[in-house]
C-alpha positions in Angstrom: -47.8 28.1 19.6 -48.9 29.9 16.5 -48.5 33.8 16.4 -51.2 35.6 14.6 -50.3 37.4 11.4 -48.6 40.7 11.7 -50.8 43.8 10.9 -50.4 47.4 10.5 -51.4 49.5 13.3 -52.6 52.2 11.2 -54.0 52.0 7.8 -54.3 55.2 5.4 -56.7 54.0 2.7 -56.7 55.6 -0.7 -60.1 56.9 -0.2 -59.2 58.7 2.9 -56.1 60.2 1.2 -58.6 61.5 -1.4 -60.7 63.1 1.2 -57.5 64.7 2.8 -56.2 65.9 -0.6 -59.8 67.7 -1.1 -59.5 69.3 2.2 -55.8 70.4 1.7 -57.1 71.8 -1.7 -59.7 73.9 0.0 -57.1 75.3 2.3 -55.2 76.4 -0.8 -51.7 75.3 0.3 -50.3 72.3 -1.1 -47.5 72.0 1.5 -49.8 70.8 4.0 -49.9 67.3 5.7 -52.3 65.7 7.9 -51.2 65.3 11.4 -52.4 62.7 13.9 -51.8 63.3 17.6 -52.8 61.8 21.0 -53.4 63.9 24.3 -54.3 62.6 27.8 -57.9 62.6 28.2 -58.1 62.3 32.0 -60.7 59.7 33.2 -61.8 58.8 29.6 -58.5 57.7 28.4 -56.5 59.3 25.6 -58.1 61.7 23.1 -57.0 61.6 19.4 -56.8 64.8 17.2 -56.2 65.8 13.6 -54.6 69.0 12.2 -52.9 70.1 9.2 -49.2 70.8 9.4 -46.4 72.0 7.0 -43.6 70.9 9.3 -42.2 67.3 9.4 -40.6 66.6 12.4 -37.4 64.5 12.6 -39.1 62.0 15.0 -42.5 61.7 13.1 -43.8 58.7 11.6 -44.7 59.3 8.0 -47.2 57.3 5.9 -47.4 58.4 2.1 -50.8 57.3 0.3 -51.2 57.8 -3.3 -54.5 59.6 -4.3 -57.1 58.4 -6.7 -55.6 60.3 -9.7 -52.3 58.4 -9.3 -50.3 61.6 -9.7 -50.5 63.0 -6.2 -50.0 61.9 -2.9 -50.6 62.8 0.8 -48.4 62.4 3.8 -49.9 61.4 7.2 -47.7 62.5 10.1 -47.6 60.7 13.4 -46.1 62.3 16.5 
């Protein structure tokens, strides 16, 4: 039996980080991070949401991605 190669469950690309950085800049608050969350959706399954959050919780998974300028980064927080 040959196992398939491991692959990450979430990919946070540099182009996505660039877009998130642009949105954070519009909010005029560099302390913001992008939070991804899941809520129950009843008959249609889970629902996924995105919001900006300044707080990083102890049990959050944090993915850091460099932006296109190579001098800044964005944090993706996952509950």
